[in-house]
SEPA-675581 format. One record per residue: residue number from 1; x, y, z of N, C-alpha, C in turn. Coordinates in steps of 0.02 Angstrom, whole numbers. Last residue first. Layout:
# SEPA-675581
[NUM [X Y Z] [X Y Z] [X Y Z]]
...
//
This chain:
# SEPA-675581
[388 [4939 3581 6826] [4991 3577 6871] [4965 3535 6928]]
[387 [4904 3558 6659] [4877 3576 6725] [4927 3538 6769]]
[386 [4956 3626 6513] [4971 3560 6561] [4952 3587 6641]]
[385 [4871 3723 6392] [4913 3717 6451] [4900 3643 6484]]
[384 [4828 3747 6252] [4820 3672 6295] [4880 3670 6333]]
[383 [4818 3860 6174] [4878 3835 6209] [4894 3790 6231]]
[382 [4756 3907 6023] [4745 3862 6080] [4822 3866 6106]]
[381 [4670 3982 5879] [4728 4001 5950] [4699 3948 6004]]
[380 [4572 3936 5798] [4640 3939 5774] [4688 3951 5835]]
[379 [4443 3923 5880] [4461 3860 5825] [4543 3876 5829]]
[378 [4424 4065 5916] [4425 4007 5966] [4464 3939 5927]]
[377 [4408 4123 5791] [4464 4141 5835] [4470 4072 5880]]
[376 [4296 4067 5744] [4356 4056 5698] [4434 4066 5741]]
[375 [4198 4104 5836] [4210 4028 5827] [4283 4030 5787]]
[374 [4204 4242 5825] [4219 4211 5893] [4245 4145 5865]]
[373 [4172 4263 5681] [4227 4277 5700] [4256 4250 5777]]
[372 [4036 4208 5700] [4074 4171 5670] [4153 4200 5674]]
[371 [3993 4315 5792] [3987 4247 5798] [4025 4197 5764]]
[370 [3990 4422 5694] [4026 4429 5764] [4043 4355 5786]]
[369 [3885 4369 5600] [3967 4395 5587] [4010 4385 5649]]
[368 [3778 4378 5671] [3806 4320 5660] [3873 4319 5622]]
[367 [3818 4508 5798] [3773 4488 5748] [3800 4410 5730]]
[366 [3790 4583 5953] [3831 4534 5916] [3779 4496 5863]]
[365 [3812 4752 5976] [3774 4701 5959] [3812 4642 5926]]
[364 [3909 4870 5943] [3894 4838 6010] [3841 4788 6020]]
[363 [3934 4891 5815] [3972 4836 5851] [3949 4837 5929]]
[362 [3864 4972 5752] [3836 4916 5777] [3871 4870 5816]]
[361 [3961 5069 5701] [3908 5102 5765] [3865 5033 5786]]
[360 [4109 4983 5695] [4065 5017 5657] [4024 5028 5723]]
[359 [4281 5011 5761] [4219 4990 5753] [4168 5019 5735]]
[358 [4422 5057 5661] [4377 5090 5702] [4314 5030 5699]]
[357 [4549 4930 5645] [4510 4989 5617] [4454 5007 5657]]
[356 [4629 4843 5704] [4654 4885 5655] [4616 4948 5633]]
[355 [4615 4755 5816] [4594 4832 5828] [4627 4874 5780]]
[354 [4622 4620 5820] [4678 4663 5839] [4669 4732 5835]]
[353 [4492 4575 5782] [4523 4562 5837] [4563 4606 5857]]
[352 [4486 4651 5671] [4431 4678 5715] [4470 4637 5784]]
[351 [4570 4569 5574] [4585 4653 5583] [4544 4662 5643]]
[350 [4523 4448 5586] [4592 4465 5618] [4592 4531 5618]]
[349 [4413 4460 5519] [4404 4443 5576] [4472 4471 5608]]
[348 [4465 4491 5394] [4426 4539 5417] [4420 4520 5495]]
[347 [4545 4380 5360] [4570 4420 5381] [4539 4487 5403]]
[346 [4470 4221 5432] [4461 4278 5392] [4497 4328 5407]]
[345 [4610 4097 5466] [4553 4140 5491] [4545 4203 5439]]
[344 [4709 4008 5432] [4657 4029 5384] [4596 4083 5408]]
[343 [4808 3992 5525] [4750 3932 5506] [4701 3962 5481]]
[342 [4883 4097 5486] [4913 4034 5463] [4865 3967 5462]]
[341 [4815 4187 5553] [4822 4201 5490] [4841 4133 5439]]
[340 [4845 4166 5672] [4769 4160 5651] [4761 4156 5578]]
[339 [4970 4176 5678] [4952 4103 5697] [4883 4104 5678]]
[338 [4991 4314 5668] [5025 4269 5623] [4980 4192 5620]]
[337 [4919 4357 5790] [4894 4372 5720] [4923 4320 5675]]
[336 [5019 4292 5914] [4932 4283 5881] [4915 4295 5814]]
[335 [5133 4360 5851] [5120 4293 5847] [5047 4275 5849]]
[334 [5087 4503 5878] [5098 4476 5816] [5109 4399 5816]]
[333 [5078 4487 6026] [5022 4503 5988] [5032 4497 5914]]
[332 [5203 4438 6054] [5151 4395 6072] [5087 4422 6034]]
[331 [5290 4550 6026] [5281 4502 5972] [5233 4446 5994]]
[330 [5248 4641 6124] [5221 4651 6067] [5223 4599 6000]]
[329 [5343 4603 6227] [5253 4577 6227] [5226 4599 6172]]
[328 [5472 4528 6132] [5451 4571 6186] [5374 4555 6180]]
[327 [5631 4456 6070] [5573 4470 6081] [5537 4508 6133]]
[326 [5764 4437 6075] [5740 4505 6038] [5669 4515 6054]]
[325 [5791 4312 6143] [5799 4363 6177] [5801 4433 6137]]
[324 [5735 4236 6033] [5693 4234 6097] [5723 4303 6130]]
[323 [5837 4251 5946] [5778 4276 5922] [5743 4282 5982]]
[322 [5942 4197 6013] [5948 4262 6002] [5884 4279 5983]]
[321 [5898 4050 6006] [5908 4090 6075] [5907 4182 6070]]
[320 [5901 4021 5870] [5828 4019 5915] [5853 4060 5977]]
[319 [6049 4025 5866] [5992 4083 5829] [5931 4080 5863]]
[318 [6091 3924 5930] [6107 4001 5960] [6066 4047 5916]]
[317 [6023 3826 5864] [5993 3824 5924] [6025 3905 5953]]
[316 [6104 3839 5746] [6030 3841 5740] [5990 3855 5814]]
[315 [6236 3807 5801] [6219 3876 5771] [6136 3875 5761]]
[314 [6213 3714 5952] [6220 3719 5887] [6207 3795 5848]]
[313 [6170 3684 6073] [6230 3722 6076] [6247 3726 5992]]
[312 [6025 3653 6149] [6044 3649 6076] [6107 3709 6062]]
[311 [6002 3670 6272] [5976 3610 6261] [6005 3596 6170]]
[310 [6057 3798 6293] [6095 3751 6339] [6066 3679 6297]]
[309 [5963 3881 6221] [6051 3874 6203] [6081 3819 6227]]
[308 [5850 3855 6275] [5869 3846 6201] [5928 3831 6171]]
[307 [5874 3906 6404] [5850 3844 6405] [5877 3821 6331]]
[306 [5893 4035 6362] [5935 4022 6409] [5929 3936 6391]]
[305 [5763 4083 6314] [5836 4085 6262] [5883 4043 6301]]
[304 [5686 4058 6430] [5682 4035 6367] [5736 4017 6336]]
[303 [5717 4182 6498] [5735 4110 6522] [5735 4049 6475]]
[302 [5697 4287 6411] [5763 4266 6431] [5780 4205 6445]]
[301 [5552 4272 6409] [5599 4257 6343] [5672 4257 6357]]
[300 [5544 4298 6552] [5512 4228 6515] [5559 4227 6449]]
[299 [5572 4437 6556] [5613 4382 6588] [5595 4311 6573]]
[298 [5493 4498 6469] [5556 4488 6446] [5607 4432 6495]]
[297 [5372 4500 6536] [5380 4456 6475] [5454 4442 6456]]
[296 [5417 4568 6652] [5402 4493 6662] [5402 4456 6593]]
[295 [5450 4693 6594] [5500 4667 6625] [5471 4584 6641]]
[294 [5326 4737 6557] [5372 4718 6490] [5425 4677 6533]]
[293 [5260 4762 6651] [5236 4696 6632] [5290 4679 6564]]
[292 [5331 4880 6707] [5334 4799 6735] [5314 4749 6703]]
[291 [5300 4967 6613] [5358 4948 6618] [5368 4873 6657]]
[290 [5161 4968 6631] [5163 4946 6562] [5251 4924 6575]]
[289 [5094 4934 6785] [5119 4979 6724] [5146 4945 6676]]
[288 [4966 4846 6868] [5050 4848 6846] [5059 4902 6784]]
[287 [4848 4916 6954] [4860 4881 6898] [4946 4886 6903]]
[286 [4806 4834 7128] [4814 4885 7090] [4847 4868 7025]]
[285 [4782 4771 7246] [4736 4775 7188] [4739 4828 7161]]
[284 [4906 4655 7321] [4867 4721 7319] [4823 4718 7239]]
[283 [4957 4537 7334] [4876 4548 7363] [4855 4619 7351]]
[282 [5074 4483 7301] [5058 4513 7364] [4993 4545 7399]]
[281 [5115 4537 7124] [5101 4503 7170] [5110 4526 7253]]
[280 [4977 4631 7045] [5052 4632 7068] [5052 4579 7124]]
[279 [4883 4578 6912] [4883 4593 6974] [4969 4589 7015]]
[278 [4790 4624 6762] [4844 4563 6804] [4866 4610 6868]]
[277 [4678 4682 6747] [4687 4631 6723] [4729 4578 6734]]
[276 [4615 4749 6904] [4660 4758 6860] [4662 4688 6809]]
[275 [4447 4769 6955] [4500 4728 6977] [4537 4724 6905]]
[274 [4319 4828 6941] [4386 4870 6927] [4441 4839 6939]]
[273 [4175 4771 6863] [4231 4773 6900] [4297 4800 6886]]
[272 [4076 4804 6771] [4109 4865 6790] [4140 4859 6850]]
[271 [4004 4646 6813] [3999 4702 6763] [4035 4758 6783]]
[270 [4104 4529 6877] [4056 4569 6883] [4049 4624 6839]]
[269 [4208 4384 6847] [4201 4449 6862] [4127 4484 6855]]
[268 [4192 4224 6910] [4170 4262 6866] [4183 4330 6881]]
[267 [4254 4169 7035] [4266 4145 6976] [4249 4193 6922]]
[266 [4295 4290 7156] [4246 4240 7138] [4257 4237 7058]]
[265 [4470 4272 7220] [4406 4314 7184] [4357 4259 7171]]
[264 [4590 4218 7266] [4520 4212 7306] [4471 4275 7282]]
[263 [4675 4203 7167] [4690 4282 7214] [4619 4283 7258]]
[262 [4654 4088 7111] [4706 4073 7138] [4731 4162 7186]]
[261 [4531 4123 7038] [4522 4091 7103] [4603 4085 7140]]
[260 [4592 4214 6933] [4556 4234 6985] [4544 4190 7056]]
[259 [4648 4104 6867] [4685 4163 6902] [4653 4200 6956]]
[258 [4545 4031 6821] [4589 3990 6864] [4630 4055 6890]]
[257 [4469 4108 6761] [4442 4080 6834] [4493 4061 6858]]
[256 [4563 4133 6652] [4530 4194 6703] [4497 4166 6761]]
[255 [4555 4007 6600] [4624 4043 6630] [4594 4097 6669]]
[254 [4434 3997 6536] [4457 3937 6613] [4517 3976 6638]]
[253 [4444 4080 6463] [4390 4089 6509] [4408 4058 6560]]
[252 [4543 4035 6359] [4542 4087 6402] [4504 4099 6456]]
[251 [4469 3933 6319] [4529 3915 6348] [4535 3975 6392]]
[250 [4356 3955 6257] [4337 3934 6310] [4398 3930 6357]]
[249 [4392 4140 6208] [4388 4081 6197] [4361 4042 6270]]
[248 [4335 4292 6179] [4365 4246 6222] [4349 4183 6227]]
[247 [4346 4422 6050] [4323 4343 6071] [4355 4333 6125]]
[246 [4342 4588 6075] [4389 4525 6073] [4350 4459 6101]]
[245 [4282 4738 6028] [4260 4669 6059] [4318 4614 6036]]
[244 [4341 4904 6045] [4344 4844 6018] [4319 4783 6053]]
[243 [4373 5084 6050] [4346 5029 6079] [4330 4958 6026]]
[242 [4523 5188 6057] [4462 5160 6021] [4433 5087 6065]]
[241 [4604 5275 6121] [4537 5255 6154] [4500 5228 6118]]
[240 [4733 5254 6047] [4687 5293 6034] [4607 5295 6055]]
[239 [4719 5074 6076] [4761 5129 6064] [4715 5172 6032]]
[238 [4565 5024 6173] [4630 5021 6161] [4670 5090 6131]]
[237 [4477 4944 6285] [4487 5019 6274] [4553 5031 6242]]
[236 [4377 4800 6251] [4433 4844 6278] [4431 4903 6252]]
[235 [4267 4672 6309] [4267 4751 6285] [4326 4796 6309]]
[234 [4282 4515 6281] [4316 4558 6325] [4305 4630 6290]]
[233 [4148 4381 6295] [4192 4437 6245] [4232 4474 6320]]
[232 [4081 4218 6266] [4103 4265 6317] [4153 4320 6287]]
[231 [3929 4156 6209] [3990 4167 6213] [4004 4235 6244]]
[230 [3797 4033 6224] [3828 4084 6259] [3888 4097 6235]]
[229 [3686 3952 6111] [3726 3948 6180] [3733 4015 6200]]
[228 [3647 3972 5978] [3664 3910 6009] [3700 3903 6063]]
[227 [3601 4096 5971] [3549 4061 5962] [3578 3980 5974]]
[226 [3665 4177 6129] [3662 4165 6057] [3617 4116 6037]]
[225 [3706 4289 6252] [3689 4222 6235] [3677 4238 6160]]
[224 [3865 4351 6316] [3796 4368 6282] [3780 4294 6254]]
[223 [3979 4421 6449] [3943 4354 6418] [3881 4380 6389]]
[222 [4108 4506 6493] [4037 4490 6472] [4028 4445 6434]]
[221 [4255 4610 6538] [4238 4528 6513] [4150 4520 6522]]
[220 [4291 4701 6596] [4272 4723 6528] [4247 4648 6507]]
[219 [4317 4692 6725] [4243 4701 6714] [4221 4711 6649]]
[218 [4460 4682 6728] [4419 4632 6728] [4341 4647 6708]]
[217 [4512 4832 6640] [4506 4800 6696] [4457 4721 6680]]
[216 [4651 4914 6559] [4593 4882 6568] [4583 4835 6615]]
[215 [4781 4949 6556] [4742 4995 6558] [4670 4980 6567]]
[214 [4884 4845 6541] [4889 4893 6598] [4819 4949 6607]]
[213 [4845 4800 6423] [4830 4749 6482] [4843 4793 6548]]
[212 [4862 4913 6329] [4780 4868 6341] [4776 4836 6406]]
[211 [4989 4902 6333] [4952 4948 6354] [4887 4938 6373]]
[210 [5006 4791 6262] [5034 4779 6334] [4999 4848 6370]]
[209 [4880 4729 6165] [4932 4770 6170] [4955 4777 6242]]
[208 [4802 4553 6126] [4804 4634 6155] [4874 4659 6150]]
[207 [4762 4434 6103] [4803 4467 6055] [4806 4560 6069]]
[206 [4700 4332 6165] [4680 4387 6152] [4696 4443 6099]]
[205 [4792 4240 6174] [4740 4206 6155] [4693 4273 6139]]
[204 [4914 4300 6210] [4914 4259 6141] [4854 4259 6135]]
[203 [4896 4386 6315] [4924 4416 6251] [4911 4382 6199]]
[202 [4828 4292 6400] [4795 4349 6383] [4815 4394 6325]]
[201 [4941 4210 6430] [4870 4181 6396] [4837 4241 6379]]
[200 [5029 4283 6485] [5037 4251 6419] [4978 4220 6389]]
[199 [4962 4292 6601] [4982 4354 6562] [4995 4336 6496]]
[198 [4932 4177 6662] [4881 4207 6641] [4904 4261 6591]]
[197 [5084 4130 6681] [5038 4104 6641] [4970 4133 6613]]
[196 [5119 4238 6767] [5140 4229 6709] [5099 4204 6656]]
[195 [5035 4215 6880] [5031 4270 6846] [5058 4274 6766]]
[194 [5080 4086 6923] [5007 4095 6894] [5011 4159 6852]]
[193 [5209 4100 6970] [5194 4067 6899] [5115 4066 6873]]
[192 [5193 4188 7063] [5219 4212 7002] [5208 4184 6946]]
[191 [5116 4103 7159] [5088 4166 7138] [5111 4204 7079]]
[190 [5213 4021 7176] [5150 3990 7144] [5117 4046 7114]]
[189 [5285 4088 7237] [5311 4058 7182] [5259 4038 7142]]
[188 [5230 4114 7354] [5257 4183 7311] [5278 4140 7233]]
[187 [5236 3978 7402] [5171 4020 7398] [5184 4082 7351]]
[186 [5353 3874 7330] [5333 3910 7403] [5250 3954 7353]]
[185 [5380 3792 7216] [5377 3760 7282] [5352 3816 7357]]
[184 [5364 3799 7080] [5293 3818 7116] [5312 3792 7187]]
[183 [5455 3851 6939] [5456 3818 7010] [5388 3844 7041]]
[182 [5406 3818 6779] [5406 3880 6830] [5408 3845 6891]]
[181 [5371 3749 6667] [5419 3721 6722] [5430 3769 6758]]
[180 [5257 3826 6596] [5241 3767 6634] [5293 3736 6686]]
[179 [5357 3914 6538] [5314 3944 6578] [5278 3875 6614]]
[178 [5425 3837 6441] [5472 3865 6510] [5407 3884 6560]]
[177 [5324 3785 6357] [5360 3741 6411] [5404 3775 6459]]
[176 [5304 3911 6293] [5244 3875 6331] [5288 3837 6380]]
[175 [5412 3933 6229] [5393 3976 6282] [5369 3950 6337]]
[174 [5408 3820 6141] [5471 3823 6200] [5456 3865 6249]]
[173 [5313 3840 6078] [5308 3794 6113] [5356 3786 6157]]
[172 [5365 3965 5997] [5310 3975 6042] [5296 3908 6092]]
[171 [5442 3892 5918] [5480 3942 5969] [5427 3947 6036]]
[170 [5367 3830 5840] [5418 3790 5892] [5449 3837 5929]]
[169 [5280 3918 5768] [5257 3871 5810] [5308 3833 5861]]
[168 [5380 4085 5792] [5347 4031 5753] [5323 3973 5808]]
[167 [5338 4228 5842] [5377 4167 5857] [5328 4118 5820]]
[166 [5386 4404 5771] [5325 4348 5795] [5363 4278 5807]]
[165 [5410 4516 5678] [5421 4508 5744] [5376 4450 5768]]
[164 [5379 4514 5551] [5437 4470 5553] [5450 4469 5634]]
[163 [5247 4540 5429] [5268 4548 5503] [5325 4501 5508]]
[162 [5299 4602 5262] [5268 4549 5329] [5292 4554 5375]]
[161 [5251 4773 5205] [5297 4701 5221] [5265 4677 5267]]
[160 [5141 4809 5085] [5154 4803 5157] [5196 4751 5176]]
[159 [5189 4823 4918] [5158 4811 4978] [5167 4807 5043]]
[158 [5249 4994 4899] [5252 4924 4886] [5209 4891 4920]]
[157 [5269 5146 4801] [5229 5116 4858] [5238 5037 4845]]
[156 [5421 5210 4761] [5362 5174 4741] [5330 5131 4789]]
[155 [5493 5333 4863] [5493 5264 4820] [5414 5239 4813]]
[154 [5548 5488 4877] [5489 5441 4878] [5490 5383 4833]]
[153 [5700 5572 4937] [5654 5528 4892] [5613 5474 4893]]
[152 [5667 5689 5038] [5690 5635 5043] [5647 5601 4975]]
[151 [5617 5819 5080] [5663 5819 5009] [5678 5737 4998]]
[150 [5555 5819 5200] [5509 5807 5139] [5550 5811 5075]]
[149 [5647 5837 5293] [5621 5769 5256] [5586 5768 5202]]
[148 [5641 5969 5304] [5706 5936 5272] [5697 5869 5241]]
[147 [5529 6083 5300] [5544 6000 5320] [5595 5985 5292]]
[146 [5557 6256 5354] [5539 6198 5296] [5550 6144 5318]]
[145 [5540 6336 5449] [5533 6362 5383] [5516 6323 5325]]
[144 [5467 6310 5608] [5515 6292 5546] [5484 6324 5494]]
[143 [5345 6366 5659] [5399 6354 5704] [5464 6349 5660]]
[142 [5216 6361 5594] [5251 6433 5589] [5325 6431 5627]]
[141 [5148 6248 5605] [5136 6298 5647] [5188 6356 5649]]
[140 [5196 6175 5474] [5119 6203 5485] [5115 6261 5547]]
[139 [5334 6153 5542] [5326 6201 5487] [5250 6231 5488]]
[138 [5289 6065 5643] [5306 6129 5650] [5325 6176 5596]]
[137 [5231 5965 5548] [5173 6004 5590] [5216 6053 5630]]
[136 [5334 5909 5489] [5273 5951 5439] [5237 5994 5497]]
[135 [5406 5857 5607] [5436 5921 5555] [5393 5950 5519]]
[134 [5307 5750 5629] [5321 5816 5685] [5358 5857 5648]]
[133 [5307 5676 5520] [5254 5704 5541] [5259 5766 5597]]
[132 [5453 5644 5519] [5418 5673 5468] [5358 5706 5483]]
[131 [5467 5573 5640] [5503 5618 5627] [5478 5677 5562]]
[130 [5383 5451 5587] [5370 5509 5638] [5401 5546 5648]]
[129 [5471 5410 5473] [5399 5431 5462] [5372 5476 5527]]
[128 [5583 5369 5551] [5583 5420 5512] [5517 5455 5475]]
[127 [5534 5267 5625] [5565 5339 5657] [5573 5393 5609]]
[126 [5506 5171 5510] [5458 5207 5558] [5464 5259 5597]]
[125 [5631 5146 5459] [5583 5181 5414] [5527 5209 5465]]
[124 [5693 5098 5567] [5719 5145 5552] [5662 5177 5520]]
[123 [5623 4969 5577] [5605 5026 5646] [5635 5077 5623]]
[122 [5649 4910 5453] [5583 4927 5482] [5591 4969 5533]]
[121 [5789 4884 5490] [5780 4930 5426] [5687 4961 5436]]
[120 [5819 4908 5667] [5808 4862 5615] [5782 4912 5540]]
[119 [5940 4989 5757] [5877 4976 5736] [5870 4936 5670]]
[118 [6040 4945 5886] [6044 4958 5827] [5981 4941 5795]]
[117 [6007 4971 6067] [6047 4933 6011] [6026 4967 5936]]
[116 [5931 5045 6147] [5933 4985 6167] [5984 4954 6122]]
[115 [5949 5234 6172] [5954 5168 6131] [5951 5091 6168]]
[114 [5971 5338 6261] [5925 5326 6214] [5894 5263 6172]]
[113 [6023 5288 6434] [6036 5296 6376] [5965 5298 6320]]
[112 [6067 5318 6612] [6022 5314 6544] [6037 5323 6480]]
[111 [6151 5332 6703] [6167 5288 6655] [6112 5289 6594]]
[110 [6076 5405 6800] [6137 5426 6763] [6153 5397 6712]]
[109 [5884 5401 6783] [5956 5374 6800] [6010 5406 6753]]
[108 [5768 5463 6739] [5812 5490 6788] [5873 5474 6804]]
[107 [5712 5371 6662] [5752 5414 6628] [5768 5469 6679]]
[106 [5779 5209 6727] [5718 5249 6726] [5756 5314 6686]]
[105 [5824 5079 6600] [5835 5122 6677] [5785 5180 6684]]
[104 [5817 4917 6572] [5789 4969 6559] [5784 5027 6626]]
[103 [5968 4825 6524] [5938 4829 6571] [5891 4898 6536]]
[102 [6083 4776 6432] [6012 4767 6411] [5953 4799 6467]]
[101 [6196 4830 6463] [6183 4776 6491] [6107 4753 6493]]
[100 [6180 4988 6438] [6223 4947 6440] [6194 4885 6475]]
[99 [6121 5075 6284] [6106 5047 6360] [6141 4992 6383]]
[98 [6204 5189 6178] [6176 5123 6203] [6177 5097 6258]]
[97 [6277 5309 6178] [6207 5305 6154] [6162 5233 6162]]
[96 [6399 5301 6245] [6348 5371 6240] [6297 5356 6220]]
[95 [6452 5176 6199] [6443 5195 6272] [6405 5274 6273]]
[94 [6441 5181 6045] [6408 5131 6086] [6391 5148 6175]]
[93 [6469 5332 5967] [6480 5267 6011] [6444 5240 6049]]
[92 [6338 5239 5859] [6404 5260 5889] [6416 5315 5906]]
[91 [6216 5145 5819] [6224 5226 5855] [6287 5198 5874]]
[90 [6162 5088 5675] [6206 5079 5705] [6233 5135 5764]]
[89 [6045 5150 5625] [6066 5071 5607] [6122 5043 5643]]
[88 [6061 5277 5637] [6010 5236 5685] [6021 5161 5674]]
[87 [6154 5326 5562] [6169 5307 5622] [6119 5266 5666]]
[86 [6076 5331 5439] [6139 5276 5441] [6140 5269 5511]]
[85 [5995 5432 5469] [5969 5360 5437] [6023 5308 5458]]
[84 [6086 5536 5492] [6047 5517 5549] [6026 5453 5524]]
[83 [6139 5565 5340] [6178 5536 5408] [6143 5503 5463]]
[82 [6002 5611 5314] [6033 5550 5267] [6091 5511 5317]]
[81 [5997 5724 5390] [5940 5664 5389] [5982 5588 5358]]
[80 [6085 5798 5337] [6103 5776 5412] [6063 5726 5414]]
[79 [6038 5833 5198] [6101 5800 5213] [6111 5763 5288]]
[78 [5932 5913 5257] [5939 5848 5214] [5974 5810 5228]]
[77 [5988 6007 5413] [5973 6012 5330] [5961 5933 5316]]
[76 [5952 6074 5567] [5963 6019 5525] [5951 6032 5451]]
[75 [5911 6173 5649] [5957 6191 5591] [5985 6137 5550]]
[74 [5839 6139 5755] [5797 6182 5682] [5847 6205 5648]]
[73 [5908 6050 5827] [5871 6034 5776] [5847 6070 5718]]
[72 [6084 6128 5828] [6012 6127 5849] [5969 6085 5803]]
[71 [6235 6053 5813] [6179 6109 5794] [6114 6081 5813]]
[70 [6330 5935 5824] [6352 6015 5848] [6295 6053 5825]]
[69 [6306 5814 5777] [6317 5868 5735] [6334 5920 5762]]
[68 [6309 5745 5893] [6344 5711 5850] [6363 5759 5799]]
[67 [6243 5812 5989] [6289 5779 6017] [6329 5772 5962]]
[66 [6137 5898 5931] [6175 5914 5966] [6245 5883 5982]]
[65 [6065 5766 5865] [6085 5837 5820] [6140 5875 5850]]
[64 [6043 5676 5953] [6096 5664 5893] [6128 5744 5863]]
[63 [5956 5745 6025] [6019 5733 6047] [6065 5721 6005]]
[62 [5844 5760 5930] [5878 5819 5966] [5938 5799 5972]]
[61 [5836 5613 5905] [5853 5644 5853] [5879 5721 5880]]
[60 [5777 5560 6019] [5840 5537 5993] [5873 5595 5939]]
[59 [5669 5628 6040] [5709 5643 6085] [5787 5623 6055]]
[58 [5579 5586 5938] [5596 5670 5936] [5665 5678 5980]]
[57 [5562 5461 5981] [5600 5469 5908] [5616 5548 5899]]
[56 [5506 5469 6120] [5572 5418 6099] [5613 5452 6035]]
[55 [5386 5537 6083] [5447 5574 6121] [5503 5540 6117]]
[54 [5330 5439 6015] [5344 5490 5979] [5396 5536 6023]]
[53 [5311 5329 6113] [5338 5316 6058] [5377 5380 6019]]
[52 [5233 5403 6218] [5300 5386 6234] [5350 5366 6166]]
[51 [5112 5444 6138] [5159 5489 6174] [5240 5476 6189]]
[50 [5055 5307 6123] [5088 5357 6067] [5135 5406 6085]]
[49 [5042 5273 6248] [5089 5240 6211] [5122 5285 6152]]
[48 [4942 5369 6306] [5023 5367 6337] [5064 5340 6292]]
[47 [4861 5485 6256] [4868 5415 6233] [4946 5401 6240]]
[46 [4834 5609 6278] [4777 5575 6306] [4797 5505 6269]]
[45 [4948 5680 6231] [4945 5659 6299] [4894 5627 6321]]
[44 [4962 5719 6097] [4960 5648 6115] [4963 5634 6198]]
[43 [4988 5862 6083] [4934 5828 6058] [4917 5752 6079]]
[42 [5115 5878 6156] [5059 5886 6186] [4980 5861 6156]]
[41 [5208 5856 6053] [5185 5803 6088] [5129 5820 6136]]
[40 [5218 6014 6012] [5185 5951 5978] [5169 5879 6002]]
[39 [5266 6051 6118] [5212 6077 6105] [5192 6017 6042]]
[38 [5394 5988 6132] [5341 5986 6179] [5276 6011 6169]]
[37 [5452 6049 6022] [5447 5988 6021] [5387 5945 6069]]
[36 [5468 6170 6053] [5418 6165 6004] [5415 6085 6007]]
[35 [5544 6159 6182] [5483 6190 6194] [5438 6168 6124]]
[34 [5666 6121 6105] [5629 6071 6159] [5566 6109 6158]]
[33 [5688 6236 6025] [5678 6166 6006] [5636 6141 6041]]
[32 [5621 6385 6075] [5675 6350 6069] [5643 6280 6066]]
[31 [5488 6452 6085] [5567 6488 6061] [5616 6454 6050]]
[30 [5330 6432 6060] [5393 6404 6078] [5448 6444 6053]]
[29 [5201 6467 6050] [5251 6516 6102] [5309 6486 6092]]
[28 [5136 6442 5885] [5145 6414 5951] [5188 6465 5976]]
[27 [5120 6516 5765] [5066 6499 5783] [5068 6457 5861]]
[26 [5237 6646 5717] [5229 6574 5741] [5166 6576 5774]]
[25 [5247 6746 5583] [5214 6737 5639] [5218 6672 5663]]
[24 [5401 6694 5489] [5320 6718 5502] [5321 6708 5569]]
[23 [5517 6643 5483] [5518 6701 5484] [5455 6739 5510]]
[22 [5569 6491 5552] [5529 6515 5502] [5535 6593 5532]]
[21 [5739 6414 5565] [5671 6436 5598] [5639 6491 5533]]
[20 [5850 6350 5521] [5788 6339 5467] [5731 6377 5519]]
[19 [5947 6385 5589] [5952 6406 5529] [5895 6399 5483]]
[18 [5915 6452 5765] [5909 6389 5703] [5913 6423 5652]]
[17 [5914 6510 5888] [5950 6561 5833] [5952 6504 5756]]
[16 [5857 6419 5964] [5828 6503 5958] [5854 6542 5899]]
[15 [5914 6316 5982] [5874 6333 5928] [5839 6396 5919]]
[14 [6013 6275 6075] [5939 6268 6096] [5889 6274 6039]]
[13 [6133 6302 6043] [6108 6242 6021] [6039 6224 6046]]
[12 [6176 6440 6082] [6183 6402 6007] [6174 6352 5988]]
[11 [6133 6426 6219] [6088 6463 6166] [6109 6442 6086]]
[10 [6143 6266 6296] [6165 6335 6273] [6144 6355 6222]]
[9 [6032 6167 6371] [6069 6180 6300] [6102 6253 6306]]
[8 [5996 6032 6474] [6012 6102 6470] [6056 6118 6417]]
[7 [5878 5916 6482] [5929 5923 6455] [5935 6022 6462]]
[6 [5753 5849 6535] [5804 5867 6585] [5880 5895 6557]]
[5 [5670 5825 6451] [5636 5850 6517] [5700 5890 6545]]
[4 [5751 5730 6359] [5738 5801 6344] [5701 5844 6403]]
[3 [5888 5650 6458] [5813 5646 6422] [5789 5726 6401]]
[2 [6059 5678 6429] [6008 5674 6461] [5931 5678 6431]]
[1 [6234 5674 6418] [6179 5625 6390] [6113 5638 6440]]
//
């Protein structure tokens, strides 16, 4: 078992003789499945989050084809994909497919595995959507003769499913309590607690993605005057290199000032400042990678889960603990969106805050609708940290 870029396959499994290979002239130079997948992935090289997600799905399918079906990806038929759908919901054997101990190991590690556990129905659907896109592209490129997934039964479209990966108000309050209870008995402990508090403030109050925290800087904060005072905004370059303006509430601004002062920075960032949004412990002015940010967030969720399990050993308490252990940084984004919707924020404002659509050409200016969005967001989202 090895990642795509380290996998060595014999000719009968590398796709060079795949049963579904196209007979026409190919538009790509790939002669093997791994090379064809790499050609598809190369389109997304400028979007690290998308690239990583798409590589994960392509990698899982190719490895499953080789190790479980004993055939190359380019020999898979529709019946194989029906079996693959079942496999995603329970990857077996566990020791071959699932990462032991819940740790995120590097792709070069000998114990690396492609799964963290079974996928939910929503994740299975998303995986198959991604693979359908890949297979369709490989057909269009002249590498595959046909797309086996295109034969799947098309269900009548239903309304988009509700978001389920979020924390309700009670679970969110437990997370906040965990952060407020973090030890502050040494300088390093204080720096760690300050960083966690700022990171969770940023995720929740700004609704940003983990990749956006890793890739943007404090120079994105700026102030604009309005008829009734001034408002702060965060200029974000997000998914797909799309730009959006995120309202910065008074509370988030106070947390920014608090965090900057803890690092002996000026209270307010200057335009174009390259200081990362979140800094490593120890005084270095370098951005944290997505994996490091993920580990910080998971540590807090796991600690909160332990506290929840200890304080309430009932089945309900154990269920809350398990839900917290499942949570990730993206849950905080969904939590922010859910709490805004529950508070009655206009869905147009929520859409623009989370960057679900392109900004219009006039988005560089703050009009009355932008001010209304700022006010609605500020009113709906609050943490109300206790001051240490």
